[in-house]
Structure formats: structure tokens, C-alpha cells
C-alpha angles and dihedrals in degrees: 000000000000116000116266092020110137106258136188124236089251091056092047088051093049093050092047092047093237137105126271091248090057091055088048090053091056092046091053094048096248113165099210094092122101110256094238092049091047091051092049092051095044089050091054092046090054093045092052095038088232116191117180117229102244126186123230112270113269136182116264110277095213090231136110127191125226118197120199129179089219135002099191099096142070091247091064093045092057091051091048092049090057093047095046097047093048093044092047092055089052092050092248127135125224127225112197125205133179121200092198098216139101122295112294093033113149122222116256129250093263091061092055093048091051090047092054093046094056094042095231113203094223147337131242114200118202116192088331135104138215124226117239090252092052092049090049091052092048090048089051089053091049093241115148124220131210123184125216115205098354113227093209135030104306113252107232088225094059116067113232144175122211141151134251094265097165094050092046093052091046091053093047091051094046089052091058092044088051089056090059099261116145102166098065120164129193134207111203133189127247111328094231094055116100099219091049092050090049093051093049089048092051090050091051092048093054093047091048093048090052090050092244125149120227106226120224111276096022095108108071133180125224135151102247092265130117097245092058091047087053094046096047094045091055088051091052091048090053093059116110089243107022125198125269092211136033132201109201111195093221135029090239090060089046088056089052088052090053090053092050093049091048090051091052093049092250130134138225118258100358095066099019131014111217131199123185135192128232105036095232117185090260091061094075093046096050118110102266099020109252124251103221147158111257113232105191095226098164092048091047091052093047092051093047090050091052089050091051094049089050090054092045089055089055095251128131127248122239089221132007099206123046130173125193124213123264112211124191116248109204117207134148104296094086129062140167116280109257 
């Protein structure tokens, strides 16, 4: 790009070899950028005469936006409960949007226009992403962003709240190994989603530490929903030597596994021990009650909301990336291998 040509924030970031949020940090005077990186970005901003498009100052709207991929599940409702309760205590309203796509779907242009029109104080992204252009526009408007359960590797410049997915999966698999199971299968979520990758890696680490081989076909891919849990469990049961235990990387996929087993005339845990991940309310009411890894969704959402309100007030965060613990909740869906 020739010097002094008007550039976008995304182009500045690409030329500097950094992310758009990092450029935004420099523009907003944040100190948590390495000096050499800051100097490189500032030099490019000067060379290209970059001037951010900033909105006129306005009074706080008393609103925050929450963007989900899908609202039609218990997982989203637990997140929303944590956001709403925390925002209510702060006297802040909540505007909820769903992009109705697969994980990693970005909101459309109309969403951003509406956001700017109502002068939202901040945005919480849940299993969704912003394009570089959208992030630049939000930065220009002075609207902070916090991500709940990042779908990709968290950018250090974007505050986020997640869970210890790897540790939770490790613990779940170790629980099954401790019960004497050796043929343990796993159904993960989308391969390009960070939390799914971490859970599969935790499963593999536990199997490796125990000196156990993972048979061909024992690592399956779903999308965190019940239908894919059902589909992949049937595929596992059709293997010549099927597993005796299953780690489903979401409670919804564990529910699908229950349905597949019932259809085949098999029982949990007599024929297959099952562990889920999330500890949604339905887990305790399943028959039998589901052993699962508790992901503290409501607490994650509450923490992310407090972080967003702190940024909206113009204050700094103590930390930009936080992960909450994921304990194993043992119920009746797992049993010792006979």
C-alpha cells in the first residue's frame, strides 16, 4: 500500500502483522501492547494518516447487546440468565440477538447499524465472531466487546471468559478409566471450535497417560446438538468392537446418545457408560441422571458482563482472559466395567 493512502484499521493490522483489536488498543491509548509492536503500529498510522471514524460523544445508553448463534437451547438460556441478572443489578438493559447460523457466524450489517443507532454501551459475543470491519466500526464508536466461550484462539486484545475445557475433559476420561473402561470413545463438537479442540485433546491426554490406544473410529465429530450425538452414537454401536464408555463433549450430544441406546434396546450405564459436558439442568433429570463436567455458564456470563460494564465505564480490567474451573459431577450414567 503506498504511503499516505487512506487505510482501514484491518489494512493497518495486516501490514503490522497484528490483529485489528491490537491496533484498536494502540489507538485507544491502552498500555498492554509491547513497545516494539506499539512503535510499529504508530509508525504505520502516521504513514497512512489514519484517522479513526469516531462518533460524537453521547450519554450512556444503559444498554448492552448480547449476540448468540442460537437461542433455542438450555445452554444459551443459562448464559442469558447470568447476563440479565448482573446487568439488572447494575441498572442496565439487555438487547438479545441471534445470528441463526453455525458456530463462528458473524452478525449481519443490519445488526451493526441497529447497534450504532441505539448507542449500546457494549457487546457480549457468545460463540460468535466479528469481522475485522465490524470490529473497526465498533472501535470507532467506542463500544467495547467481551467474548464468552471464544470459538477461536482468544486474541489478547479482546477480553474473554471461558472454562477449563481441557482439564474438564481429562477429568471425565480419567473417571471412565478409573471405572475399568478401556474402550472409551468421544464425540466432539466442530473441529474448528476452540473448546471442542480442547476437550478432544483432554480426552487424548488421559488415554495416552493411561497407556490406552484409541481404536479407529472412536473419535467422532458432531456439532454439540442432540441429533449429532444420536447419529455418532449409532455409528459407534455399529463398529465391530464398540466402546464400553462414551465421553460426549456436550450434554445435548449425551442426550442424543441416550436416544440411540434406547432405540437399540441398550441401557445406560449397563451397556454403555456416558459422560457429558456442561451440566445443564436437564442432566440431573435424565434417566439415569447424567454424569457430566460442570461448565459454570451462568458464572461465566456474569463475570463477562461485569468486565463489559467496567470497560463501558472507561475503567481498566485486571485481566483480559479468565477461565473458570470445570468440576466433574458424578451421577448414575457411569458404572464400573463388568
